[in-house]
N, C-alpha and C positions, 0 to 999 in steps of 0.2 A: 723661465724666462729665456727666449732665444738670445744671444747675443752675436755679434759678429768677429768673434775673434778667429784664430786659427784653430784647427782639429786638434784636440789634446791626446784622443786616441783611448780616452777613459769617459766612459759612460755606464749606468746603472738601468737594469731592467726589473719590470714585476709584472708577472700576469696576472690579468683581471685586477689590477691594484695600482694606485698611485705609486709613485717611487719618494719614500720618506727622505726628507731631509730638504738638502738646498737643491732648488728647482730651476739653476740655471744651466745651461748647455749652449755649446755653441752650433750654430747652422750646421757647418761641416760634420761635427760628431753626430748629432741628431739625422744627417742623410747617412751617415757610415752606418749608423745603427739599423735605421728602414731598411736598408739593403740586407743586412746581417739577417734580420728578422725574415726578412722574405724568403730566406734559404732555409728555416726551419721549420719543419713540417708542424713541429707540437704549436707554433703560434696561430696556425689556420683557424679562424672562426673565433678568435680570444683578442680581448682587448690587451694591449700592453704598455704599460707606463714607462717612458724612458726619461731619465734626469742625467745631468753631469755631474 
């Protein structure tokens, strides 16, 4: 679930899978994660799960 809180700097990712556990993440942390994933060549053409 997306929340409106401030960024925590903490998030988890999983390649080709959903992230286990709590599904809450702030919108700011999701944006940071997405930008970080864009810079990683191993994520091209792969699904990536992101959670807080």
